[in-house]
Structures are given as C-alpha cells and as structure tokens.
LUMKEMAR-655181 format. One record per residue (C-alpha): z, x, y; residue in one letter. Coordinates in nm, 3 decimals. Layout:
<rs>
- w;u;v;code
- Z;X;Y;a
...
</rs>
This chain:
<rs>
- w;u;v;code
- 28.588;0.741;3.333;m
- 28.440;1.090;3.350;k
- 28.328;1.220;3.013;q
- 28.477;1.544;2.889;n
- 28.194;1.799;2.882;i
- 28.385;2.022;2.637;q
- 28.405;1.733;2.388;e
- 28.037;1.642;2.435;l
- 27.940;2.007;2.392;l
- 28.147;2.039;2.074;a
- 27.979;1.730;1.926;a
- 27.631;1.856;2.023;k
- 27.695;2.205;1.885;d
- 27.828;2.058;1.560;e
- 27.497;1.875;1.509;l
- 27.301;2.195;1.580;v
- 27.509;2.398;1.332;v
- 27.441;2.132;1.066;k
- 27.068;2.175;1.133;g
- 27.042;1.837;1.303;e
- 26.867;1.985;1.606;i
- 26.639;1.685;1.666;i
- 26.934;1.444;1.648;d
- 27.133;1.657;1.893;a
- 26.845;1.660;2.141;a
- 26.778;1.289;2.101;e
- 27.143;1.206;2.164;k
- 27.229;1.449;2.444;y
- 26.906;1.516;2.639;f
- 26.865;1.301;2.952;a
- 26.528;1.134;3.019;p
- 26.467;1.391;3.296;n
- 26.560;1.695;3.080;i
- 26.413;2.029;3.180;k
- 26.417;2.318;2.934;t
- 26.350;2.683;3.014;i
- 26.258;2.919;2.729;d
- 26.325;3.295;2.700;f
- 25.978;3.368;2.841;d
- 26.019;3.136;3.139;g
- 25.815;2.848;2.993;t
- 25.938;2.522;3.143;v
- 25.913;2.185;2.967;t
- 25.995;1.876;3.170;e
- 26.083;1.525;3.055;g
- 26.233;1.405;2.729;k
- 25.901;1.303;2.569;k
- 25.742;1.648;2.614;a
- 26.063;1.826;2.521;t
- 26.108;1.624;2.202;m
- 25.744;1.677;2.100;e
- 25.783;2.054;2.144;k
- 26.113;2.058;1.953;l
- 25.978;1.840;1.670;e
- 25.676;2.072;1.636;s
- 25.903;2.377;1.615;f
- 26.146;2.222;1.367;v
- 25.851;2.099;1.161;g
- 25.727;2.459;1.131;s
- 26.052;2.576;0.966;i
- 26.026;2.637;0.591;q
- 26.388;2.742;0.535;k
- 26.701;2.768;0.746;v
- 26.887;3.088;0.655;n
- 27.158;3.065;0.918;e
- 27.276;2.865;1.216;i
- 27.608;3.003;1.338;t
- 27.799;2.911;1.650;l
- 27.957;3.238;1.767;i
- 28.334;3.219;1.829;h
- 28.330;2.871;1.668;g
- 28.285;2.684;1.996;h
- 28.099;2.671;2.323;g
- 28.260;2.684;2.666;v
- 28.236;2.417;2.936;a
- 28.360;2.391;3.292;q
- 28.274;2.122;3.545;d
- 27.915;2.023;3.454;n
- 27.806;2.357;3.303;i
- 27.832;2.473;2.943;s
- 27.743;2.780;2.739;f
- 27.706;2.812;2.363;s
- 27.617;3.126;2.168;e
- 27.428;3.097;1.840;f
- 27.266;3.303;1.568;i
- 26.953;3.136;1.430;f
- 26.762;3.267;1.129;s
- 26.458;3.078;0.999;f
- 26.174;3.139;0.757;e
- 25.865;2.970;0.893;m
- 25.587;2.789;0.705;k
- 25.337;3.052;0.828;d
- 25.535;3.323;0.644;g
- 25.698;3.471;0.953;s
- 26.071;3.507;1.003;k
- 26.257;3.421;1.322;n
- 26.599;3.562;1.406;y
- 26.761;3.486;1.738;w
- 27.089;3.565;1.900;h
- 27.073;3.296;2.167;e
- 27.288;3.182;2.457;i
- 27.227;2.820;2.555;v
- 27.315;2.725;2.913;h
- 27.335;2.351;2.985;c
- 27.378;2.150;3.301;q
- 27.527;1.806;3.234;w
- 27.513;1.482;3.429;e
- 27.661;1.148;3.320;n
- 27.726;1.274;2.967;g
- 27.373;1.405;2.911;q
- 27.198;1.737;2.955;i
- 26.959;1.751;3.249;i
- 26.874;2.121;3.214;e
- 26.894;2.355;2.917;e
- 26.803;2.722;2.943;q
- 26.781;2.971;2.657;y
- 26.871;3.339;2.689;f
- 26.833;3.617;2.435;k
- 27.161;3.771;2.332;g
- 27.196;4.139;2.249;l
</rs>
C-alpha cells in the first residue's frame, strides 16, 4: 500500500511545530537523506545530517516561535512543501528569525532530500 505523502507531511510538520525537530528528522529522514541549506551547503547521510541538526538544536537557548504558515504543508506525488516561521534566541546571545520554505522529496514513506529556501 502506497503511503499518503500528505498525511506523512502533516505528521512531520506537527512534530516540528511542537519543537520536536530531532524526533521529526529521526522518524522521517531516510538513511540516504541529503539536505541542502540556504547557502548551498549539502549534507549527505542520516548520521551526518542528525549530528548537524543536533548541534544546531543544542545551540538554541529559547524558542520564540515555530509557526506553520497556512496551517499545513502541500504534497503531490513524492514532493512536498511546507512554509514556516522560526524564531530562536541562541546560547551565544544571537537571535535567528527565518521565514523558510522546506522542499522534500519522499521515497517509501521517508524523506530522501530536503532543501531549505528563504521566504520573503
């Protein structure tokens, strides 16, 4: 039975909105995940991706906001898009605010590629 990407996306995005970013990645990233950051930096493989994500999340002092724009992402075939606002205060005293579009390519119920774009 083919898994419904819209349902998987909704479950993933719900975890992210609750601040459970590590759990979402652990559950939905495939072993061969490839992520592409705003600046073009590519991270390949689940181990490297999880280490990078855990380092980032560990540097957050306070979460001010994680909002899923429009209340849901959009999926068709094996591609999905979600639009978020992220606002964090970091342990180094800096503040991060992102309007981010997350593009995912899915295969067998897991994400094999996730790319991040800056929103306006």
